[in-house]
N, C-alpha and C positions, 0 to 999 in steps of 0.2 A: 707698980709697974707704971710706967710713963710710955707716952705715945711713941718716943724715940725706941724704948724697948721693944714695943710691938713692932714696930715698923722693921728692926732688925731680925725678927722671929719671922716675920712675913718674908723677907730676902733669903731666908735660910728654908723657905719651904714649907715652915711648920704650919699646921692647922689650927687657925684662930677661933677661939670662942665667941661669943656674942658682945662679953665684956671686952674683950681685946678690940674685935671689930669698932667697937664704939669708941674705944682709945684711938684706933686707927685714922678715924675722922679729924680726929684734932691734931694730926701730925702736920709739919709744917709742909706746905702744899707743893712746893718744886722737889723736895725728898719723896713725898708721896707719890708723884708722878713718874719722877725718874725709876724709882722701885716698881711701880706699874708696867711701865713700858719695858724694863729688863724682863719682867715676869712674863708679859706678852711675846717679846722675841724669842725667849726660851722654849715657850710652849708652842706657838703658833707660826712664828717666823714674820717674814715683813710682807707677807700677802695680807690685802685686804678684800673681802669677798662682798658681793652684792648679788641679788636675785631680779630679775626681769619679770616683773609680776602686775597684777592689775586689783586694786580693790574695788570691791562690789559691795558698798554699804547700801542694802537692798530696800532697807524701809528705815523711816526714822520715827515711825509710831511704835510708842512703847507703854507698857503697863506701869512701868517705874519711874521714879522721878528723883535720881541720883542728885545731889548737891552741886556736885561738880561738873555735871552733862549739861552741855548746851546743844546737844544734837536731839535729843528726843523730844516727841511731840505726843499730843493726844491728836485721835482718829478726825476730829471736828476742827484742828486747826487748819488755817488757811495754806501754811506751808508744808501741811504733813503730804507724805509721797509713799507708795509702795510699788516697787517694781515688779512687774507679771515675770512667771518664770521664763517666758520667751524672750524677754529683753534681757535676763541675768545670761541666758543662753547666748544670746547675739552678743552680748558684752565679751563673753568667755570666747566664741568663736573668733570676736575680732581682735582680741588680746593675742591669742593664741596665733594668728596671721601675721603679727606684728614681732613674733618672737618671745613671748611671754612664756615661760614655763609653770607658771603659778597663778591662780586665783585666790583672793583672801576673801572670805565670805564673814561679814560681821554686820549685825543689824540690831535695831530695837527688838522688844520681845512683843509681838503683835497680839493684841487682845483675841480670845477665840481661837488661835492655833490650836490643834489637836495633837500636835507634835509629828505630822506627817509632812510639813510644810519642808522643814528642812531636808527631810530625806527625798521628797520631790525633786527638789532644786538638785541636788547632787546626781541623782539617776538622770536627770534631764542633761547635765552637764556632761556627764561621761557618756552619755549617748552620743552627742553631737561633738565633743572634743574628749576622746579617751586619754589622750596623753598628758592632758592637761594634770597639774597636782591640784588638788583641793586642801587648801590651809582653812580650815572652816569650822566656826561656832565657839566661842569662848565657855569656860566653864558655866557661866551664868547662864549661857543660852543653852547648854546641854542639859542643865538643871531644869530649865523651864520644860525643855521637849520631855525629860522624864515626870515632871510634874504632869503634863497635860497628856503624855500618852497612857501613865499608869504603870510603866516598865520601870523595870530596875535601872540603876545606873549603868551595870554589866550591859544589859541586854540592849537599852537604846545607844549606847557607843558602839555595841557590835553591829546594829542595824546601820548606824551612821559609816561605820566602815565598809560594810557591804555595799552600801548605795555609794560608796566613791571618797570618803573622806580620808587623805591622805595624813593630815597632822592637826593639832587643834592649836590655834593662837593662846596663849597664855595669860590672855586680858583677864578683865575682872579681878585680878588679884590686888589691884591696888596696894594698900598696906595690909598685910594679912594679919593685922591686930586688931580683934572685933570691938574695942572701946572706941578706936578711931574709925572704922567702918560704921559704926553707929552714927557718927556723928556727921561723916562726910556721904555716905551711902545707905540710910537707913533702910533695910527691907531687901539689899543685895545679900547674895549667898555669904555664909560663914565661912571663916577660915578651914574649920573642919570640912566643908562641903566642898570648898574649892581643892582642898588637898585630896578627899576620896575622889574626886572625878578625874583630877590629875593621874593620882598611881593607878588608878583603874585603866584609864586610857593607855597609858604604858604597859600596863601587864598585859593588853588586848594588842600590844604592838604599834599602838598609835602613839608617835612622838608628839611632844608639845614644846612650845617656846615658854619659857618664865618671865614673867615682867614685872616691874616694881613701878609704882608711880610716887614721885617725890616734888618735894617743894611746896607743901600745904602745911597740915597740921602734926605730920610725924616727926618722931625725933630720931636722930643718929643711932640710938640703941635698936630703936624699932627696924630701923633699915637692916643695921647688922644681925639681927635675929632672924629676919627674912633671908637673908643670905644664908643663914645655918641651916634654916629649915630646908630651903632650895638645896644646898649641898647634902643635905641628909637623904633627901627622895632620890636625889641623883645617885648616890651611893647605893640605895635600895635598889632602884630600878632603870637607871642608866637611860631613861627617856627623855631628858630636856636635850633640844638641840642648842638653845643659846639662851642668853639672859639679855632682857631687853630693858633697861632703865628709861622711864618714860617722863619727861618733866611736865608737872600740873600745869595745864592752862585753863584758866577757870571764866568762863562766861564773857570772854573779850579781854579779860586782864592776862598778860603773859606772866609767867612763873616769875617770883623774886628771887630764883636762884639759879639764873640762865649760864653765866661764866662759869665762876667758881663751883658752883653746887654740880655743876655737868662734868665737869674736871674729876672733882672728888670722888663723886659717887661712882663713875666707871673705874677709877684708880682702884676704889675699896673692894670693889666686886671682882676684878682681876685678882687682887692678893687673897681675897679669901675664898674664891671659888677655883683657883688655879689648882689643874688637875682634875678637875671634875666637871666643871661646865667652861669648856675652853673658848667658846665663841662668845663673846660680849658686843652686842649690836649697840651702836651709837644712831639715834632716831634724826635725820637730817630734817623729817617734818615738823618735829617739835621745836628743835633748835636752829634750823635753817642751816643750810652745808656749809659756810664758813665755820660756824662754830663746830659743826659735827667733824669738819676736817682736823680742827684742833684737839678735838677730844681723841683721835686716833694715837696722839702722842701720850694718852694718859691710861693706856690699856685695853683700848676698843681696838677689834679685828675685823668689823663686819659693818656695812653701811646701808644696810637695810635694802629695800626694793625702790623699783620706780614707781610703784603705787597707782599710776595713772588716774586715779579718781578718789584721793582718799579725802572724804568729807566730814569727818568726826572730828579732827583736830580744827580744820577749818572753820566748824561752826562754833568751837570754842574761843576762836580768835587767832590761831595760828596765821602768821602773814607768810609763810614760805611756800604757799602754792601747794598743788596736789598732785604734781608730776614732776619727775627729775628724769632725764633721759638717759639712757646707758651711758653714753659718752660723756654728758655732763657728770654723772657720778665718777666715771674713771679720772676726769680732770680733776675733780677735788681730792681724790685718792691720790693721784700723782703730786699734788701739791703739798701733801705730807710725806712727799718721798716714799711712797709704798706703792706695791704691785698690784694692779686691779686684776681680780679673777671673778669671772661670772660663776657662781654655784646654782646648784639647786635648792629645793626648800630645805631638804635635810643633808646639806653642806656637802654634797659631791662636787668635785671640781669638774665644770663644762668648758670653761675656756680660760687660759691665762694670756693676759694683754700685756706682754714685755714692752710692745710697743702699738701705737695706735693704727688699727690698719688703713691702708688707703681708702679714702671715700666715706669715712666714718661720719662726717657731717651730713653728707647727703643721706646716708642711711637711718641718721636721727631724726629726718622731717616726719616719720610716722610718729613722733609724739603730738604732734599737732593734730592727727587723725584721732588719736588714741584717746584725747582729752575732749574731743567733741560731743 
């Protein structure tokens, strides 16, 4: 079988194996992009969605030292920080007052945490901002909470849900191949543990995103195998809201796979996951908005969020800022000849922007306040 044969099968809507996905990575780039764009148009049309949200990376103190992470610190480090619950709530209230519908909570693993800290944060947020969606705590953080609390995965996730968690980010997946994980992030949760937590969350009615980090030591076959795994989980649970390919940025060094790599992985994702995970997000904070808008022609249909205070990628050396205003996102979406749509975390349409509303530039001045 050749890459051209596999591309033909993808165009016919056939479900591709990992071996076929590996071959698909070798297909001629323009043909691959065109096929992915056709598949995107067929599945989700010409809209590109985004969410108005705020990232709150509430501590960089972490018990682990992943090789690719430039964010984590020891408690004794001069630039270590940990936000109080009151400050987390203040930032949430401010985000909600500026139109955000979501706060995304992710952070380091605090030494000595007994598992209740995440619950306390969620309860405090929901008390002050009951309508905000909490997109919080990666499978790594959930596993840490389970370990520290002594509860089962199911019981701990149930308590998070009761405390106000609406969905989990699927980060800490990186590459779901334990041999590679041992090289880039020894000590992190295993592939089986990540899958267990995600499947359990889905069973409890907690949706998650799915992520993959590329551009480091992984092979195209390992990426294809991960897409097959995501597809299998989605066929069983239906709990993934989106796939988010994340370009590796290592300690101040940008990914070596910036332009063709971003186009290729999003295109292959669209062709391998079509019909199961329909929302493919491009990360402007990893690639920059210009490249992100180009990736919209390669199968992607979501531009991510406004973020407001994304600090993990910035710590690693990403130079694209920590905030992109709703109007700026809509401008980049329109530059790709697509229709901007504001969505909820779980992809309900909140507003379709066929045209830019009058006074949008003035309205977007809130961005400066949000990043203060």
